[in-house]
N, C-alpha and C positions, 0 to 999 in steps of 0.2 A: 419518493426518492428511492434510489438503489444504494444499499450499503455494500461496497466492494472491499473485502478484506476484513475477516473476523474469524474468531475461533469459538464458535457457538455450539458445535456438536458435543454432546455429553460424554465425558470420560474417554476422549480420543487422544487429545494432546494436552497442552498446558492451559486449555481454555476451560469451558464450563465443566464443573466437577460433578454435575448430576443433571438428570432430566428436569427436575424442578428449577434448577438454576438456568438451564437453557430456555425454558418457557418464560421465566421471569425476565430474562434479557430480551427475548423476542417480543414480549408484551410491551416492554418499555420502548423497543424500537418502533412498534406499530403506533404507539401514542405520539411518536415524533413525525409520523407521516411516511415512514419507510414501508414500502410495499414489497420490495425484493431484497433478499439477503444472499450474497454470494459467499458461501462458506469457503475459507481458505485454510485447510488443515496443514499443519507443518509436515513437510516432505523432506526426507533424507537429512533431517536435523538431528543433532545429538540428543535433543530432548525426547525424540520419539524412536530412538534406535531399538528399543525393545518392544515397540508397538507394531501391530499389523496395519501399516499404512498402504493398503492396496486399493486399487480402483473398486474391486468387488465389495470390499468391506465398507469403504467410505460411501459408496453409492447406497448401500443398504442402510447405513446410519442416517444419511440424508432423507431417504424415503421414510424411515421410521419416525424421524423427528417431524417430517411434513405431516404425517398421519396424526401425530399428537397436536400439532398446530391446528389442523382442521377440526379435530375433535374438541379442542378448547376454543374454537372460533376466533383464533388469532389470525388476522388477514394478511399473512405474509407468505410469499412464495420463495422457497429455498432453491439455490443453484449450487452445483457441485464445482469445487475448485481446490487448489492447493497453493501454498506458499513454499516455493522450492528454495532450499538452502543452497547457496552457491558452492559448487564443486566444479572442477574442470570437466565433469562428465555430462553437462547439460545437453550437449548434442546427442548423447546416447539415451538419456531418460526422456527426451521429448516424445518418444514413441509410446511411452506409457500414457494412456488417456487421462490419468489423474494429474499429470504434471502440467497439462495445458487446459485451457477452458473450452470445453464442449466441441468447438470446431478446430481445435489444435492450432489456432493462429496466435495465441498469446501465452506467455509464461511469466508468472509473478515470481520475482527473484529477490531474496534477501541476503545480506552479507553479515559477517561479524561486525560488531559495533566499532571496533578499534582499528580495523585494517581493510583495505580493498586490494585483493590479489592482482598482480600485474597481468595474470592470464585472462582476466575478465574481458578485456577489450577484444582479443582475438576470438574468445568463446562467443561473445555477443555478436560479433561480425559473422561468425559461422552460423549462428542461429538465424540471423536475418536472411542469410543466403539460402537457408533451408525453409524459409517461409514462416518463421516464428519470431514475433516481436517481443523482446524482453520488456516487462513492466518492472521498474525499479521500486521495490517496496521501501517506504519511509526513508528516503535519503537524508532527510533533515536530522535523523537520529545517529548518523554515522559521524564519528569524530573527524575523519579526513574531510568530509563535506563541510562540517561546522568550521573547520579551519581554512577551507578553500572552496568557496561556493561554485567556482568555475568548473569543478568536476561534474556538476549537474549539466552544464552546457555541453560538455564532452559527450555525455550520454545522449543528450538530445541530438547532437550532430550525428551520432551513430544510429539514430532512428528509434531510440528507446522511448517508452512511455513512462511518465513519472507519477507515482502515487504518494500522497502525503497523508499521514495519520491525522484524523480529525481532532484528536486530543492535543496535537502539537501546537497549533495556533492558540489554543486555550490555556497553554502552560501546564497541561497535565503530565507531560513527559519531560519536564525540566526546562530551565531558561535557555539553554543552548539550542535545544530542539525547537523551542518557540521562536527564537530569533531567526534560525535558519529557515524554518517553515514560512515565516513572514516574507523573507527575501525571495524564496523560491516562488511563492504565490504572487507577490507583487511584480516579479519579473515576468510573469506569464508562463512559467515553466511547469506548473502543476496541471495534469490532465484529469486526475481522479482523486477525490477526497473519500477516504474510507475509515471507519471507526477503529479497526484493529482491536475490537472489543474481546475481552477474555473472561470477564466475570460480571456479576450483577452489582458490583460495588465500585471499586476504584477505577476499573477499566470497562465500563459499560458503554452501550451505544450512546454517542454524543453528537451525532451528525447534524441534527437540527440546530443545536447551540453553536456548533462550529460554522455552519453555513451562514448563520446570522452575523457572526463576527467577520468572516471573510467577505461577506457582501458589503460591509463597511469599507473594506479595502479596495475591492475591485468591482463592486456592483453586480449586475446580473451575469457577469462572466463566470461566476461561481456555479451557475445552473448546470452547464454541461458536465461539471465534475461529479455530479450526483445523479445525472439523468442520461444524457446522450452518450458520454464516453463509457461508463460502465455497461450500458446497454449494448454498445458496439462490441465490447469484449464478449458479452454473452452470445451475441449473434454472429461473431466472427467477422465483423465489418471493420474497415480501416478507421484509424483516428488520425486526423491531420496534426502533424507535428511541426508547427511554425513557431519560430522564436527569434528574438534578437538579443544580442549580448554585447555590451560594451564593458571591457575589463575595467574594474575599479583601480584608480591610481592610488597606490599605497605608498606614502612617503617613506624613504629609507630612514635608517636610524639617525643619521646626522641631521637630516632635514627636520625630523621630529624633535631632536634635541635643540636645534636652533630656534624652533618655534616656541618651545617651552621656556627658553631663557630670554625670549624677546628680541632675537636677532633677525627675525623675518616678520 
């Protein structure tokens, strides 16, 4: 399996706090059958505003950690990447090789939890026109999505790829994220399942456990989420974005009231 989206580099962002923690996390990942780990360091996020999040530095950190993995005989290959915090400047930062994945075809984008800026639709459209496909990081964790799941269908219509955190279906990120992730996955809207691991305790790699659960929901349709699709991002190949959406009929207030008092 390929784990896409994690913060495993030591002492770089809010992820692994030490080399020992990184190695512990990756040893745990290897035991789950994970062969490739696409690191996604926080990029232009307030959490790292005092850090050197440059391509040169992160590339060096990945290379150093790979050497330690090889030295400790942990059979995992690391890949360079970033999780870009949404600002209206995405069209400008796309030329930084760290902001996209290897071939410059995809950008992993995260939002603030409580709001989705109105500018994002135009910015994503412009990115697509410039040959960069946005990957929406963990939409199930955003409050607006939890309140209105159809927002995900709008991203899909715009040609975006959807990535769900592996801990969400398992309930590790709260009941609202769990419910939203189940709806996204069962609707066939999830392309990539990634751990979003940060440490060797509460937020460790959990891909195998999550895949087992999701397989109960959708069968072998989970396999591309941890194999073909993350591999396509690494290789700069297209991911088919096919989906169907039928809006849920939500009864208005008076209809709900009549139902409760037995008038319908």
